[in-house]
C-alpha positions in Angstrom: 118.2 49.4 -153.5 115.4 46.9 -153.0 112.2 47.7 -154.9 108.8 46.6 -153.7 105.7 46.2 -155.9 102.3 45.6 -154.5 99.3 44.1 -156.3 96.0 42.5 -155.6 93.9 45.5 -154.5 90.4 46.2 -155.7 86.8 46.6 -154.8 85.2 44.0 -152.6 81.9 43.7 -150.7 81.8 43.7 -147.0 82.5 40.2 -145.7 84.6 39.4 -148.7 88.3 38.5 -149.1 91.3 39.7 -151.0 94.9 38.6 -151.1 97.6 41.3 -151.6 101.0 40.5 -152.9 104.3 42.4 -152.5 107.2 41.3 -154.7 110.7 42.4 -153.8 113.7 42.7 -156.0 117.2 41.5 -155.0 118.6 38.4 -153.5 118.3 39.0 -149.8 114.6 38.9 -149.3 114.6 35.9 -147.1 116.6 37.8 -144.5 114.2 40.7 -144.1 111.4 41.3 -141.6 108.5 42.6 -143.7 105.5 44.7 -142.7 102.2 45.7 -144.2 100.7 49.1 -143.5 97.6 50.9 -144.6 96.4 54.5 -144.8 92.8 55.5 -145.1 91.8 58.9 -146.5 92.5 61.6 -143.9 93.9 59.1 -141.4 97.4 58.3 -140.2 99.2 55.3 -141.6 98.5 52.1 -139.5 100.6 49.0 -139.2 98.5 45.9 -140.0 100.9 42.9 -140.1 104.5 41.8 -139.7 106.5 38.7 -140.4 110.1 38.0 -139.5 112.6 36.1 -141.5 111.8 33.1 -139.4 108.1 33.3 -140.1 107.0 34.8 -136.8 103.9 36.9 -137.4 102.2 39.7 -135.5 99.1 41.8 -135.9 97.2 44.7 -134.2 93.9 43.8 -132.6 92.0 45.6 -135.3 92.9 42.9 -137.8 93.9 39.9 -135.7 91.9 36.8 -136.7 90.9 38.3 -140.1 94.3 39.1 -141.7 97.1 36.7 -142.3 100.6 37.6 -143.5 102.8 35.0 -145.1 105.9 34.9 -147.3 107.3 32.8 -150.1 111.1 33.3 -150.1 111.5 31.4 -153.3 109.3 34.0 -155.0 110.6 37.0 -153.1 107.0 37.7 -152.2 105.1 38.6 -149.0 101.3 38.2 -149.0 98.4 39.6 -147.0 95.3 37.5 -146.9 92.4 39.6 -145.8 89.1 37.9 -144.8 85.8 39.2 -143.4 86.6 42.6 -144.8 84.8 45.6 -143.4 84.2 49.1 -144.8 86.7 50.5 -142.3 89.4 48.3 -144.0 89.2 50.6 -147.0 92.7 52.1 -147.5 95.9 52.1 -149.6 97.9 49.1 -148.4 101.7 49.2 -148.7 104.4 46.8 -147.9 107.5 47.9 -146.1 111.0 46.7 -145.2 111.9 48.4 -141.9 115.5 49.6 -141.4 117.8 46.6 -141.2 121.1 45.4 -142.4 122.2 49.0 -143.0 119.3 49.7 -145.3 116.8 52.6 -144.9 113.1 51.9 -144.7 111.8 50.8 -148.1 108.2 51.2 -149.3 106.2 50.0 -152.2 103.8 52.3 -154.2 100.8 50.8 -152.5 97.6 49.1 -153.7 94.1 50.4 -153.1 91.5 48.3 -151.3 87.9 49.5 -151.2 85.3 47.6 -149.2 81.9 48.7 -150.2 78.5 47.3 -151.2 
């Protein structure tokens, strides 16, 4: 079973930046499509970024141009660079491996991001 561990969250002022990391266990990381999601208090979970094994990325309009997902297969890590942060970006951010290669969906524990002055 692959384990995911997120880090990098914290408190940042509006307009600031943060980089989140998600480290995966195991030896097959490079094969996986990876996603980042977020969930704000009393709101539904929202998908915010995805990257394929080949490095193709995609984002919803709400974060496009501000967030960048990337991966370092040598480090078994996926990143989420978040720029021009807004108060509405406040949420718990989690990385996810969607169902693939016979695996169930896998989630990390999440890292909290608070955007506030």
